[in-house]
Backbone and ligand atoms as CSV (ligand in chain L), in Angstrom:
chain,resi,resn,atom,element,x,y,z
A,1,ALA,N,N,128.487,57.967,-139.505
A,1,ALA,CA,C,127.109,58.460,-139.507
A,1,ALA,C,C,126.144,57.374,-139.041
A,2,ALA,N,N,126.505,56.139,-139.277
A,2,ALA,CA,C,125.634,55.036,-138.886
A,2,ALA,C,C,125.501,54.949,-137.376
A,3,ASP,N,N,126.439,55.602,-136.680
A,3,ASP,CA,C,126.425,55.522,-135.230
A,3,ASP,C,C,125.631,56.637,-134.576
A,4,LEU,N,N,125.058,57.527,-135.360
A,4,LEU,CA,C,124.261,58.608,-134.780
A,4,LEU,C,C,123.109,58.022,-133.987
A,5,PRO,N,N,122.792,58.625,-132.825
A,5,PRO,CA,C,121.632,58.138,-132.077
A,5,PRO,C,C,120.348,58.329,-132.889
A,6,ALA,N,N,119.445,57.406,-132.739
A,6,ALA,CA,C,118.211,57.437,-133.510
A,6,ALA,C,C,117.272,58.538,-133.029
A,7,LEU,N,N,116.775,59.307,-133.975
A,7,LEU,CA,C,115.701,60.243,-133.669
A,7,LEU,C,C,114.461,59.425,-133.305
A,8,THR,N,N,113.748,59.850,-132.265
A,8,THR,CA,C,112.522,59.146,-131.921
A,8,THR,C,C,111.321,60.050,-132.174
A,9,GLU,N,N,110.182,59.441,-132.333
A,9,GLU,CA,C,108.955,60.206,-132.581
A,9,GLU,C,C,108.595,61.058,-131.372
A,10,ALA,N,N,109.150,60.715,-130.202
A,10,ALA,CA,C,108.858,61.457,-128.981
A,10,ALA,C,C,109.709,62.716,-128.856
A,11,ASP,N,N,110.749,62.841,-129.653
A,11,ASP,CA,C,111.607,64.028,-129.622
A,11,ASP,C,C,110.750,65.261,-129.920
A,12,PRO,N,N,110.908,66.332,-129.130
A,12,PRO,CA,C,110.054,67.520,-129.322
A,12,PRO,C,C,110.113,68.097,-130.746
A,13,THR,N,N,111.321,68.146,-131.318
A,13,THR,CA,C,111.424,68.670,-132.679
A,13,THR,C,C,110.786,67.710,-133.669
A,14,ALA,N,N,110.964,66.421,-133.429
A,14,ALA,CA,C,110.338,65.419,-134.291
A,14,ALA,C,C,108.818,65.565,-134.253
A,15,LYS,N,N,108.291,65.752,-133.042
A,15,LYS,CA,C,106.846,65.928,-132.900
A,15,LYS,C,C,106.385,67.171,-133.640
A,16,ALA,N,N,107.157,68.254,-133.515
A,16,ALA,CA,C,106.786,69.519,-134.157
A,16,ALA,C,C,106.707,69.364,-135.667
A,17,LEU,N,N,107.542,68.487,-136.211
A,17,LEU,CA,C,107.565,68.296,-137.666
A,17,LEU,C,C,106.789,67.061,-138.093
A,18,GLY,N,N,106.105,66.435,-137.164
A,18,GLY,CA,C,105.289,65.280,-137.521
A,18,GLY,C,C,106.102,64.095,-138.004
A,19,TYR,N,N,107.325,63.959,-137.462
A,19,TYR,CA,C,108.178,62.851,-137.893
A,19,TYR,C,C,107.595,61.503,-137.491
A,20,VAL,N,N,107.627,60.569,-138.424
A,20,VAL,CA,C,107.240,59.181,-138.136
A,20,VAL,C,C,108.336,58.247,-138.646
A,21,GLU,N,N,108.520,57.151,-137.954
A,21,GLU,CA,C,109.530,56.165,-138.337
A,21,GLU,C,C,109.128,55.408,-139.596
A,22,ASP,N,N,107.842,55.364,-139.867
A,22,ASP,CA,C,107.342,54.625,-141.032
A,22,ASP,C,C,106.372,55.537,-141.788
A,23,ALA,N,N,106.817,56.001,-142.944
A,23,ALA,CA,C,106.018,56.960,-143.715
A,23,ALA,C,C,104.618,56.442,-144.019
A,24,SER,N,N,104.489,55.128,-144.127
A,24,SER,CA,C,103.174,54.566,-144.467
A,24,SER,C,C,102.195,54.666,-143.306
A,25,LYS,N,N,102.708,55.020,-142.118
A,25,LYS,CA,C,101.848,55.072,-140.932
A,25,LYS,C,C,101.372,56.477,-140.603
A,26,THR,N,N,101.867,57.483,-141.325
A,26,THR,CA,C,101.465,58.832,-140.981
A,26,THR,C,C,100.013,59.083,-141.375
A,27,ALA,N,N,99.343,59.892,-140.559
A,27,ALA,CA,C,97.968,60.289,-140.867
A,27,ALA,C,C,97.953,61.725,-141.377
A,28,ASP,N,N,99.163,62.298,-141.569
A,28,ASP,CA,C,99.249,63.703,-141.961
A,28,ASP,C,C,98.835,63.867,-143.424
A,29,ALA,N,N,97.911,64.794,-143.652
A,29,ALA,CA,C,97.384,65.007,-145.001
A,29,ALA,C,C,98.443,65.523,-145.972
A,30,LYS,N,N,99.544,66.069,-145.419
A,30,LYS,CA,C,100.594,66.589,-146.301
A,30,LYS,C,C,101.440,65.471,-146.917
A,31,HIS,N,N,101.321,64.271,-146.373
A,31,HIS,CA,C,102.131,63.184,-146.922
A,31,HIS,C,C,101.622,62.748,-148.287
A,32,LYS,N,N,102.535,62.671,-149.238
A,32,LYS,CA,C,102.197,62.158,-150.565
A,32,LYS,C,C,102.716,60.729,-150.680
A,33,ALA,N,N,101.935,59.882,-151.303
A,33,ALA,CA,C,102.310,58.484,-151.438
A,33,ALA,C,C,103.715,58.356,-152.023
A,34,GLY,N,N,104.512,57.531,-151.401
A,34,GLY,CA,C,105.855,57.282,-151.904
A,34,GLY,C,C,106.927,58.171,-151.297
A,35,ASP,N,N,106.519,59.281,-150.687
A,35,ASP,CA,C,107.512,60.159,-150.083
A,35,ASP,C,C,108.034,59.544,-148.790
A,36,ASN,N,N,109.354,59.545,-148.646
A,36,ASN,CA,C,109.968,59.131,-147.390
A,36,ASN,C,C,111.330,59.788,-147.276
A,37,CYS,N,N,111.998,59.553,-146.159
A,37,CYS,CA,C,113.297,60.201,-145.945
A,37,CYS,C,C,114.288,59.836,-147.050
A,38,ALA,N,N,114.239,58.608,-147.516
A,38,ALA,CA,C,115.216,58.163,-148.515
A,38,ALA,C,C,115.145,58.992,-149.795
A,39,ASN,N,N,113.990,59.574,-150.104
A,39,ASN,CA,C,113.908,60.387,-151.324
A,39,ASN,C,C,113.714,61.870,-151.009
A,40,CYS,N,N,114.158,62.267,-149.820
A,40,CYS,CA,C,114.092,63.672,-149.386
A,40,CYS,C,C,115.461,64.314,-149.546
A,41,GLN,N,N,115.488,65.562,-149.966
A,41,GLN,CA,C,116.789,66.217,-150.208
A,41,GLN,C,C,117.570,66.510,-148.927
A,42,PHE,N,N,116.916,66.442,-147.777
A,42,PHE,CA,C,117.623,66.709,-146.523
A,42,PHE,C,C,118.283,65.464,-145.947
A,43,TYR,N,N,118.048,64.322,-146.589
A,43,TYR,CA,C,118.581,63.048,-146.104
A,43,TYR,C,C,119.865,62.708,-146.846
A,44,THR,N,N,120.895,62.329,-146.087
A,44,THR,CA,C,122.182,62.040,-146.720
A,44,THR,C,C,122.649,60.613,-146.437
A,45,GLY,N,N,121.737,59.764,-146.026
A,45,GLY,CA,C,122.113,58.393,-145.711
A,45,GLY,C,C,121.859,57.445,-146.876
A,46,ALA,N,N,121.982,56.167,-146.582
A,46,ALA,CA,C,121.746,55.129,-147.577
A,46,ALA,C,C,120.248,54.940,-147.791
A,47,ALA,N,N,119.906,54.216,-148.841
A,47,ALA,CA,C,118.503,54.028,-149.212
A,47,ALA,C,C,117.736,53.171,-148.216
A,48,THR,N,N,118.464,52.392,-147.426
A,48,THR,CA,C,117.821,51.568,-146.405
A,48,THR,C,C,118.506,51.826,-145.068
A,49,GLY,N,N,117.870,51.415,-144.013
A,49,GLY,CA,C,118.442,51.617,-142.690
A,49,GLY,C,C,118.203,53.028,-142.191
A,50,ARG,N,N,119.202,53.598,-141.546
A,50,ARG,CA,C,119.071,54.940,-140.987
A,50,ARG,C,C,120.186,55.821,-141.514
A,51,GLY,N,N,119.969,57.123,-141.451
A,51,GLY,CA,C,121.003,58.045,-141.892
A,51,GLY,C,C,120.716,59.439,-141.401
A,52,PRO,N,N,121.652,60.365,-141.665
A,52,PRO,CA,C,121.509,61.735,-141.185
A,52,PRO,C,C,120.471,62.526,-141.975
A,53,CYS,N,N,119.827,63.456,-141.285
A,53,CYS,CA,C,118.926,64.423,-141.910
A,53,CYS,C,C,119.413,65.803,-141.491
A,54,GLN,N,N,119.506,66.721,-142.435
A,54,GLN,CA,C,120.014,68.062,-142.125
A,54,GLN,C,C,119.131,68.797,-141.120
A,55,LEU,N,N,117.878,68.412,-141.009
A,55,LEU,CA,C,116.973,69.100,-140.085
A,55,LEU,C,C,117.077,68.578,-138.657
A,56,PHE,N,N,117.728,67.429,-138.501
A,56,PHE,CA,C,117.885,66.830,-137.173
A,56,PHE,C,C,119.352,66.523,-136.931
A,57,PRO,N,N,120.176,67.580,-136.762
A,57,PRO,CA,C,121.610,67.369,-136.604
A,57,PRO,C,C,121.933,66.468,-135.419
A,58,GLY,N,N,122.859,65.546,-135.632
A,58,GLY,CA,C,123.307,64.677,-134.559
A,58,GLY,C,C,122.422,63.475,-134.322
A,59,LYS,N,N,121.368,63.333,-135.127
A,59,LYS,CA,C,120.463,62.184,-134.975
A,59,LYS,C,C,120.357,61.476,-136.325
A,60,SER,N,N,119.933,60.224,-136.266
A,60,SER,CA,C,119.667,59.508,-137.509
A,60,SER,C,C,118.163,59.324,-137.671
A,61,VAL,N,N,117.715,59.454,-138.899
A,61,VAL,CA,C,116.297,59.219,-139.194
A,61,VAL,C,C,116.169,57.926,-139.983
A,62,ASN,N,N,114.974,57.389,-140.007
A,62,ASN,CA,C,114.724,56.139,-140.711
A,62,ASN,C,C,114.544,56.427,-142.196
A,63,ALA,N,N,115.228,55.683,-143.049
A,63,ALA,CA,C,115.076,55.871,-144.501
A,63,ALA,C,C,113.610,55.733,-144.903
A,64,LYS,N,N,112.859,54.944,-144.145
A,64,LYS,CA,C,111.426,54.739,-144.429
A,64,LYS,C,C,110.551,55.762,-143.715
A,65,GLY,N,N,111.203,56.677,-142.972
A,65,GLY,CA,C,110.451,57.669,-142.211
A,65,GLY,C,C,109.954,58.822,-143.070
A,66,TRP,N,N,109.404,59.819,-142.383
A,66,TRP,CA,C,108.858,60.992,-143.096
A,66,TRP,C,C,108.577,62.093,-142.086
A,67,CYS,N,N,108.628,63.349,-142.560
A,67,CYS,CA,C,108.148,64.470,-141.755
A,67,CYS,C,C,107.577,65.531,-142.689
A,68,VAL,N,N,106.925,66.550,-142.115
A,68,VAL,CA,C,106.232,67.544,-142.943
A,68,VAL,C,C,107.189,68.392,-143.787
A,69,SER,N,N,108.489,68.370,-143.455
A,69,SER,CA,C,109.454,69.154,-144.232
A,69,SER,C,C,109.995,68.398,-145.439
A,70,HIS,N,N,109.426,67.225,-145.700
A,70,HIS,CA,C,109.909,66.448,-146.843
A,70,HIS,C,C,109.939,67.297,-148.107
A,71,THR,N,N,111.082,67.261,-148.789
A,71,THR,CA,C,111.266,67.957,-150.064
A,71,THR,C,C,111.940,66.970,-151.007
A,72,PRO,N,N,111.347,66.717,-152.166
A,72,PRO,CA,C,111.932,65.704,-153.060
A,72,PRO,C,C,113.382,66.023,-153.410
A,73,LYS,N,N,114.207,64.994,-153.474
A,73,LYS,CA,C,115.585,65.160,-153.922
A,73,LYS,C,C,115.585,65.727,-155.334
A,74,LYS,N,N,116.543,66.594,-155.607
A,74,LYS,CA,C,116.687,67.108,-156.969
A,74,LYS,C,C,117.279,66.012,-157.839
A,75,ALA,N,N,116.830,65.955,-159.067
A,75,ALA,CA,C,117.281,64.904,-159.983
A,75,ALA,C,C,118.753,65.122,-160.332
L,1,LIG,FE1,FE,112.990,62.706,-143.386
L,1,LIG,FE2,FE,113.269,64.759,-145.047
L,1,LIG,FE3,FE,111.850,65.030,-142.811
L,1,LIG,FE4,FE,114.485,64.781,-142.693
L,1,LIG,S1,S,113.349,66.474,-143.631
L,1,LIG,S2,S,112.993,63.714,-141.384
L,1,LIG,S3,S,114.898,63.362,-144.348
L,1,LIG,S4,S,111.359,63.691,-144.561
């Protein structure tokens, strides 16, 4: 999974979902402080670095990234 090509912010689907590589840089009002890919239920990677997201098959997202589909991981 670590070898998946990196999703970029320029990717059309990424743009549609407001994906950013750094959650702290988003200007989207839907972002809540502290939310990032690492604590999203669609992310299956490690807490740091990059990993897979179910919404972006075949690509890796940044653990520090974020998009509008962020959903907190279930406890
Ligand atoms: Fe990150 Fe979750 Fe959006 Fe996937 S759905 S890009 S893991 S915030």
